C-alpha positions as CSV (number, residue, x, y, z in Angstrom):
1,M,108.4,105.2,124.6
2,A,104.8,104.8,125.5
3,T,103.0,101.5,125.0
4,Y,99.2,101.1,124.9
5,E,96.8,98.2,124.7
6,I,94.3,99.0,122.1
7,S,91.0,97.3,121.0
8,T,87.8,98.5,119.4
9,K,84.9,99.5,121.4
10,Y,82.3,97.9,119.1
11,K,82.2,94.5,117.4
12,K,82.8,94.1,113.7
13,S,85.2,97.0,113.7
14,I,88.4,95.4,112.6
15,V,89.2,94.9,108.9
16,D,92.3,92.9,107.7
17,V,93.2,93.7,104.1
18,Q,95.8,91.7,102.2
19,F,96.9,92.3,98.7
20,Y,98.0,89.3,96.7
21,E,100.0,89.5,93.4
22,K,100.7,87.2,90.5
23,D,101.8,87.8,87.0
24,G,101.2,91.6,87.2
25,H,97.7,91.2,88.7
26,T,96.7,92.2,92.2
27,L,93.7,91.0,94.1
28,R,92.4,92.4,97.4
29,N,91.3,90.1,100.2
30,E,89.3,91.6,103.1
31,I,88.5,89.8,106.3
32,G,86.3,91.4,108.9
33,W,86.7,90.5,112.6
34,R,84.3,91.0,115.5
35,W,87.0,91.6,118.1
36,G,90.7,92.1,118.3
37,S,93.5,93.7,120.4
38,G,97.1,94.5,120.3
39,T,99.8,96.8,121.7
40,I,101.1,100.0,120.0
41,T,104.3,101.7,121.0
42,I,104.7,105.4,120.3
43,P,108.0,107.3,120.7
44,D,108.0,109.9,123.5
45,D,108.3,112.8,121.1
46,E,105.1,111.8,119.2
47,D,101.5,112.1,120.1
48,P,99.4,108.9,119.9
49,P,97.5,108.7,116.6
50,W,94.2,109.0,118.4
51,G,95.3,112.3,120.0
52,D,93.6,113.1,123.3
53,D,90.4,111.3,122.5
54,P,90.4,107.6,121.5
55,E,86.6,107.8,121.4
56,G,86.8,110.2,118.5
57,N,89.0,107.9,116.4
58,D,87.6,107.2,112.9
59,E,90.0,104.5,111.7
60,L,93.6,103.6,112.3
61,N,95.8,101.3,110.2
62,V,97.8,99.9,113.1
63,Y,100.5,98.5,110.7
64,D,101.6,102.2,110.2
65,Y,102.9,102.1,113.7
66,D,105.1,99.8,116.0
67,F,102.2,97.4,116.6
68,E,102.1,93.9,118.0
69,L,98.9,91.9,117.5
70,D,97.5,90.0,120.5
71,S,94.4,88.5,118.9
72,L,91.7,88.6,116.2
73,D,88.6,86.8,117.1
74,D,85.5,85.5,115.3
75,G,86.0,86.4,111.6
76,C,82.6,87.5,110.3
77,W,83.1,88.2,106.6
78,D,85.6,87.5,103.8
79,D,85.5,89.3,100.5
80,V,87.8,89.3,97.4
81,E,88.1,92.1,94.9
82,W,89.3,90.4,91.7
83,P,91.6,92.1,89.2
84,D,89.6,93.8,86.5
85,D,91.9,92.7,83.7
86,L,91.4,88.9,84.1
87,D,89.7,87.1,81.2
88,D,86.4,85.4,82.1
89,E,87.8,81.9,82.0
90,E,90.7,82.8,84.4
91,L,88.3,84.7,86.7
92,E,86.0,81.7,86.9
93,R,88.8,79.3,87.6
94,L,90.2,81.5,90.4
95,Q,86.7,82.0,91.9
96,E,86.2,78.3,91.9
97,L,89.6,77.7,93.5
98,Y,88.8,80.3,96.2
99,S,85.4,78.8,96.8
100,D,86.9,75.3,97.3
101,D,90.1,76.1,99.2
102,G,89.9,79.8,100.3
103,I,93.0,82.0,100.2
104,S,95.3,79.0,100.7
105,G,94.1,77.7,97.3
106,L,95.2,80.9,95.7
107,E,98.5,80.8,97.5
108,D,99.0,77.2,96.2
109,D,98.3,78.6,92.7
110,G,101.2,81.1,93.1
111,W,99.5,84.2,94.5
112,E,101.8,85.9,97.0
113,C,100.8,88.3,99.7
114,G,102.5,91.6,99.4
115,E,101.2,94.6,101.4
116,A,98.7,94.3,104.3
117,E,96.7,96.7,106.3
118,L,94.9,96.1,109.6
119,W,92.2,98.8,110.3
120,F,90.8,99.4,113.8
121,Q,87.6,101.4,113.1
122,G,85.5,103.6,115.3
123,P,86.1,104.5,118.9
124,L,89.1,102.7,120.5
125,E,89.5,101.4,123.9
126,V,93.0,102.4,125.0
127,K,95.0,101.6,128.1
128,K,98.5,102.9,128.8
129,I,100.8,100.1,130.0
130,D,104.2,99.9,131.5
131,K,106.7,97.6,129.8
């Protein structure tokens, strides 16, 4: 196994996406981060997802790999994509709840986080480490 410390080369290049579900509806919550880092472990018989050139990486969902998060720093945006099939009254109620209490308000309302993605975008800084 090979283990690497990874981070993004440029700020505002990490996007945390969480999908929340309730009563057959799904909403998408996206949080952008200025900086972050973690470790990714790759089996010896596999090439790292960035190939030979971490600088040439476009984007990488680190949750697709054996990944351990070290840090996410300085959240800089937060956006919700609301389900298209909500009636106007329910949509307004949820938007007000989110405006007042953020994602925890939606969780208190019964929305549960299902899938999640953590995207490291653009060139990566990669350092092989010994564990």
